C-alpha positions as CSV (number, residue, x, y, z in Angstrom):
1,M,-9.3,-6.6,-37.3
2,T,-11.3,-4.7,-34.4
3,R,-9.2,-2.3,-32.4
4,P,-10.2,-0.3,-29.1
5,T,-10.0,3.4,-29.4
6,R,-8.4,4.0,-25.9
7,S,-6.1,2.5,-23.3
8,F,-7.3,-0.5,-20.9
9,Y,-5.9,-2.6,-18.3
10,G,-5.4,-6.4,-18.6
11,L,-4.7,-8.9,-15.7
12,R,-3.7,-12.7,-16.0
13,H,-5.4,-14.6,-13.3
14,G,-3.7,-16.1,-10.5
15,A,-1.8,-19.5,-11.0
16,T,-3.5,-22.6,-10.7
17,D,-1.8,-26.2,-10.3
18,W,-1.6,-27.0,-13.9
19,N,0.2,-23.5,-14.4
20,R,2.8,-24.5,-11.9
21,E,3.2,-27.9,-13.9
22,G,3.6,-26.2,-16.9
23,R,0.4,-27.5,-18.7
24,F,-1.7,-26.1,-21.6
25,Q,-4.9,-25.2,-19.6
26,G,-7.0,-23.5,-22.1
27,R,-10.8,-24.2,-21.5
28,T,-10.0,-26.5,-18.3
29,D,-11.9,-25.1,-15.6
30,N,-9.1,-25.4,-12.8
31,P,-9.4,-23.3,-9.7
32,L,-6.7,-20.9,-8.1
33,N,-4.2,-22.7,-5.9
34,E,-2.8,-21.1,-2.9
35,D,-0.2,-19.1,-4.8
36,G,-2.9,-18.1,-7.2
37,L,-5.0,-16.6,-4.2
38,R,-2.0,-14.9,-2.9
39,Q,-1.4,-13.3,-6.5
40,A,-4.9,-12.1,-6.7
41,Q,-4.4,-10.4,-3.4
42,E,-1.1,-8.7,-4.5
43,A,-2.8,-7.4,-7.7
44,V,-5.0,-5.3,-5.2
45,D,-2.1,-3.7,-3.9
46,M,-0.7,-2.8,-7.3
47,L,-4.1,-1.6,-8.7
48,R,-5.1,0.8,-5.5
49,G,-5.4,4.2,-6.8
50,V,-4.9,3.4,-10.3
51,G,-8.5,4.4,-11.0
52,I,-9.8,1.3,-12.3
53,S,-13.7,1.7,-12.2
54,R,-15.2,-1.6,-13.6
55,I,-13.7,-5.2,-14.0
56,I,-14.7,-7.6,-16.8
57,A,-13.7,-11.3,-16.5
58,S,-13.6,-14.5,-18.2
59,P,-16.1,-17.0,-16.9
60,L,-13.3,-19.6,-16.0
61,V,-13.4,-20.0,-12.5
62,R,-9.5,-18.9,-12.0
63,A,-10.4,-15.7,-13.9
64,A,-13.5,-14.9,-12.1
65,R,-12.3,-15.6,-8.7
66,T,-9.2,-13.5,-9.4
67,A,-11.5,-10.8,-10.5
68,E,-13.9,-11.1,-7.5
69,I,-11.1,-10.7,-5.1
70,I,-9.8,-7.4,-6.6
71,A,-13.7,-6.2,-7.2
72,D,-14.5,-6.6,-3.8
73,A,-11.3,-5.1,-2.3
74,I,-11.4,-1.9,-4.5
75,S,-15.3,-1.8,-4.6
76,V,-16.0,-1.8,-8.3
77,P,-18.8,-3.6,-10.2
78,L,-17.6,-6.9,-11.8
79,A,-19.1,-8.5,-15.1
80,I,-18.4,-11.7,-16.6
81,D,-18.2,-12.1,-20.4
82,E,-17.3,-14.9,-22.6
83,G,-15.6,-12.8,-25.0
84,I,-12.4,-13.0,-23.0
85,I,-12.4,-16.7,-22.3
86,E,-9.1,-18.6,-22.8
87,F,-7.8,-19.9,-26.0
88,D,-9.3,-23.4,-26.5
89,F,-6.1,-25.6,-27.1
90,G,-7.7,-28.6,-28.5
91,S,-5.6,-31.8,-28.0
92,F,-2.9,-30.0,-26.4
93,E,-5.0,-29.3,-23.1
94,G,-3.5,-30.9,-20.4
95,L,0.1,-31.5,-22.2
96,P,3.2,-30.1,-20.7
97,V,4.1,-27.1,-22.9
98,R,8.1,-27.4,-22.7
99,D,7.8,-31.2,-23.9
100,L,5.8,-29.9,-27.1
101,M,8.0,-27.2,-27.5
102,I,11.0,-29.3,-27.5
103,K,9.4,-31.8,-30.1
104,H,8.5,-29.5,-32.4
105,G,11.7,-27.5,-32.0
106,V,10.3,-23.9,-31.2
107,K,11.6,-21.8,-28.6
108,S,9.3,-18.6,-28.5
109,A,5.8,-17.6,-28.4
110,T,5.6,-17.2,-32.2
111,G,6.8,-20.8,-32.8
112,L,4.3,-22.0,-30.1
113,V,1.7,-20.3,-32.1
114,S,2.7,-22.1,-35.3
115,I,2.3,-25.5,-33.7
116,L,-1.0,-25.2,-32.5
117,P,-3.3,-28.1,-33.3
118,T,-6.1,-27.9,-35.9
119,D,-8.7,-29.3,-33.4
120,G,-8.5,-26.2,-31.2
121,E,-9.4,-22.3,-31.8
122,N,-7.7,-20.6,-34.4
123,W,-5.3,-17.8,-32.9
124,D,-6.4,-14.9,-35.2
125,A,-10.1,-15.5,-34.3
126,M,-9.2,-15.7,-30.7
127,A,-7.5,-12.2,-30.8
128,E,-10.3,-10.7,-33.0
129,R,-13.1,-11.8,-30.4
130,S,-11.1,-10.8,-27.5
131,L,-10.6,-7.4,-28.9
132,R,-14.0,-7.0,-30.1
133,C,-15.0,-7.7,-26.5
134,V,-12.8,-5.3,-25.0
135,S,-13.8,-2.6,-27.5
136,T,-17.8,-3.1,-26.7
137,W,-17.1,-2.3,-23.0
138,L,-15.0,0.6,-23.7
139,E,-17.9,2.1,-25.8
140,R,-20.4,1.1,-23.5
141,H,-18.6,2.8,-20.6
142,P,-16.6,5.7,-22.1
143,D,-15.8,7.3,-18.8
144,D,-14.6,4.3,-17.0
145,N,-11.1,2.8,-16.7
146,L,-11.6,-1.0,-17.6
147,L,-9.8,-3.9,-16.1
148,F,-10.0,-7.3,-18.0
149,V,-9.3,-10.2,-15.7
150,C,-8.4,-13.1,-18.2
151,H,-5.6,-15.2,-19.5
152,D,-2.3,-15.5,-21.1
153,A,-3.2,-16.4,-24.5
154,V,-5.9,-13.7,-24.7
155,M,-3.4,-10.9,-23.6
156,Q,-0.8,-12.1,-25.8
157,G,-3.2,-12.4,-28.8
158,M,-4.3,-8.7,-28.0
159,A,-0.9,-7.4,-27.6
160,N,0.5,-9.2,-31.0
161,A,-2.7,-7.7,-32.7
162,L,-2.1,-4.2,-31.4
163,C,1.5,-3.8,-30.8
164,G,3.0,-6.5,-33.4
165,S,4.7,-8.5,-30.4
166,Y,4.3,-10.8,-27.5
167,F,5.4,-9.9,-24.0
168,R,6.5,-11.4,-20.8
169,N,3.3,-12.0,-18.9
170,S,3.1,-13.0,-15.0
171,H,0.1,-14.4,-13.0
172,G,-1.7,-11.4,-11.0
173,T,0.5,-8.6,-12.5
174,P,-1.5,-5.8,-14.2
175,F,-0.7,-4.2,-17.4
176,C,-1.9,-1.2,-19.3
177,Y,-2.4,-1.6,-23.0
178,V,-1.6,2.1,-23.7
179,H,-3.1,3.8,-26.7
180,E,-1.2,7.0,-27.7
181,N,-1.3,8.8,-30.9
182,T,-2.6,5.9,-32.9
183,R,0.2,3.8,-31.5
184,W,-0.3,0.9,-28.9
185,S,2.4,-0.2,-26.2
186,I,2.3,-2.6,-23.1
187,E,3.3,-1.1,-19.7
188,Q,3.3,-3.3,-16.7
189,I,1.8,-1.6,-13.6
190,A,4.4,-2.1,-10.7
191,T,2.9,0.5,-8.2
192,A,-0.5,2.0,-7.5
193,D,0.0,5.1,-9.3
194,R,2.4,4.4,-12.2
195,Y,-0.1,4.6,-15.0
196,S,-3.8,6.0,-15.0
197,P,-5.0,6.3,-18.8
198,S,-7.5,9.1,-19.0
199,P,-10.8,8.5,-20.9
200,P,-11.0,10.4,-24.0
201,V,-12.4,13.7,-24.2
202,T,-15.9,14.0,-26.2
């Protein structure tokens, strides 16, 4: 599997009505609600001073709008890339997540992945195309600290592929995928100066 060679940032888009209703959203292109717009603004405060110099976003409107708010506020370029579009949940899209987890007797992210429908995207393939996208941008801009504004499934798939586990992810909360001594970890960015990965020395 493709693996990036240095640290990068990830951010889950602000919330939509379907998020608040606990539904599988996937490729359904729902806009941010009032909470989501507020979360995007709050993300700006957490990212100020961290050193983000370029933002790449999923084309879905909830991610693209979140990224646009942040890019405008911190004055950095924004690009859209299909490589980090949300996972396609197939026939699960629009259905309540909790109801399906109860129906299938699963209680964790790992369990949830195990019951995904066959008419959607393959989970491992999603992680691979997302990491390939991230790696391509990191290689293209070796001196930049990059922020990828995308989706929970994308961020979870990358985290599991790199770190071997999932993590608690919240709307509009930035995380750093930290690469140190060939090992990966996930660190939440709670303040503007908590973590700023340096570009590699070449």
